[in-house]
N, C-alpha and C positions, 0 to 999 in steps of 0.2 A: 616503711609504708605514708605513715602520716607526715611524716618528712620531707619524702619526695613530693606529696600532693603539694605541701606548703610552698617548697621550691619551684613548683610547677608554675603555682598560682602568681607567685611574686615575678617570675619571669614574664608571664603572659600580659601582667600589668605595668611593667617595666616597655616591652614591645609596644603595649598600648598607646603608653605616655607619649612615646618616641614620635609614634605614628600619627598622633593628635598634633606635636609640636611642630612636624614637617609639615602636615596641612596648613596648619595655622600662621607659619612663618608668612612674613611678607614676600609676594614675588614681582618682579619688575613687569609691567604689562610689556607684550611684544605684538605686534603684526600677524597676520595669518601666516605672512612668508618668515615670520621669525626674526623679524629687526623689532629693537626696543622702540617704545615710543618716548616722545622727548617729555623729560621731566620741567616741563617749562608750558606757561600758555601758548597757545598758535594765536595769532591774529587773523582777522577776517579780511578776505579781499575785498576791499572798498571800492577800486578806481583802477582804471586802466593805467593812469600813470601815477608817480609820486606827487609833483608838485607841477607849477607852471612852466613852460618852457622856458621863458626868460631869465628867471630866478637860476635855472638849471646852466644856461647859456653864460649869463653872468660870471658863475662860478668855473666854466669851462670843464663840466665834470666829465663829458666824453671824452676830452683831451686829456684830463689828466688819467682816465681809466686807460684810454690807449696805449698813454706813453708809461703807465705803472706796468702793461701787462707786455710791452714790446709788442703791441699787435702791428703787422704789416702788410705788404702786398703778398697774395698768394695764400695767406693763411685761412683755413676753417674755424669760423670763431660760431660759438654758440651762446645767444642772448635768450637764458633761461626765464621766462615769466617774462616775457618781452612786451606784453602789454600791446599798448596802443605803437608802440615801434619808437621810441625817443630815441634809445640808444642804437636800435638795428639802422635806422636811418641813416645817423654818422659812423657806423661801423663799416657800412656798406662802401664807401670810397676809401675808407682805410684800407680794406684788403684788396680793393682793385677788381678788375675785371678777371683777373685768376683765382680770387679767393672766394668764399662764401659765409654767407652770413645765415646760420639758421635761426630763424625766429620761433621762438618756442613758447605755448602758453598753455594751460588748461581750459581758458577761457577761449571757445571757440568766436562769440560775438567781436572779441580784441582783436584776434588773429585776423578776421575777415576784413575789420576796417584797415588792418594794415596793409593785408595783400592787396585792396584796392589801391592804398596811397602806394605801393611799391609800383605797382604797374601804372600809375599816374606819372610816376618820376621815372619811367622806364628803366628800372634798378633789377636787372635782371641776375644777380649774383645773390637775391635774397632767395632761400626756399625758407616756408612756411611749414611749420608740426605742431600738432596738437597731438599735446604729452597727456601725461596721468598724474594725480598727485604724488604719487611716488616713482614715476620712471618718465623722463621727458623723451623716451622714445627715438632717440638719436642713431645714427649709423653708427656701427662697432667700430672702434677704434679707430676714429676718422678725425676728431676733433682737438687743433692745436690750442686753443683758448675757450673757455667758458665764462661769461660773466654772470652774477645774480646781483641785481642792482636795486636796492629797498624792497627786495621780497622776500629775503630767505627766512625772516619772522613770520610768515604767511604760509609756509611749508607744512602740511597737515603730516607728513611722514619724513623729517629728514633724513635718518639715517638710511634708509631704504632710496630715498631719491640720491642722495649721494653716492651710494652703491650703484644703481643702475649708471649715472652719470660716468662714473668712473670706468664701465665699460664701453663707454664712448668716446673715452680721451686716448690719443696717442700717447706711448712712454714719455714722460717729460713734460706733457702738456701742462699747463697752469690753468686755476681758477680763481676770478678776482671777485670778491663780494665788497659790496658797499650796503652800508648800512649805518645807522644813528648808534652811539654808545647809552643805548638805555634801556629800560625792561621790553620784552618781546611782546607783553600785554599792549604798551605804549607804542606799538610799532616800531620797534627797535633791536638791537641784539646787542647784550654786554659781548666784548671782544674774546674775552678769556673762555667764555660760555659757548662762542662760536669755533673757537681755535680748539676745544674740547671735544665738541662734537663731528667737525672734520677728520682729527686724528684719531676719534674711535673708528674711523673706516678706512684708516690707514693713510691718508692725506698728511701731507709734511708742510706745515707753516714756513714760507719763504718771509714774508715781511707782512707788516700790520701798522699802519701810521695815519693822522686826521690827515682829512684833505680840505686843501684850501676853499674858502667860500662858505664854510659851514655845511655841506652837504652830507656830512658823516665822515667816516673813516674807511680806508681801502685795505682789506687785508688779501694777499696771496696765496693760494696753496700750490703744491706740485703733487700730479697725479699719483696715486698710489702705485708700488712696484707690482703687488699683489693685494687682490682684495681679501678682507677674510670673510668669513663663512658667517651668514647673517646672526646664528646663534650663539658666535663668538663675539661679538658687536656687544661691549658695555656701554650702556647709555650713561649720559654725563647728568649728574646733579645742578639744578639750579640754584645758584647761591640766593638767590631773591627769597 
């Protein structure tokens, strides 16, 4: 009887130890929707545009983006984080009257100014969309191309945003990201970390290369064939 009690006590202590270790093990933080939070700083939104128009015009930033993504007439293109609409206003003639540019942003004041400018220019193929930090609120399976220009490092919940964006993309659609090769805290995004975060949600990187004119690099991704469950997404480690 004494030996039975000793073995029982040992078993209880072992079980308690295992429970304590399990509870004390570090767990990756996740959103209420089950998505992992980024293991890196998230830069604050500081302005409706990245830099002055003349600098970007000199580098032909929009032209490089349009050619790199092979954007053409009739396409439906989403400008995520459109801000003051620098690219939206240049994408509009590229897709033509049969195409559509969805100008999306979470700051309604920026979008309001863009709406007025589009009306002033009589650009009838621009659609204004107010999204949320984790969902661009675009029509399902409607987008041929999406662009995220100098803003990905400001996305609060990147895995959730990319997952919801994937639901709006047509099969074979492509996403172009322009950013600077530096830490997210310094308003940039290391290309390897960008690739890891996109691939964690099922995207496939097509290309990544520096752009002319010192405006950063352009990384292009293909839409996921199928979206993983949010709980199955494994977050990426920031090497910084």
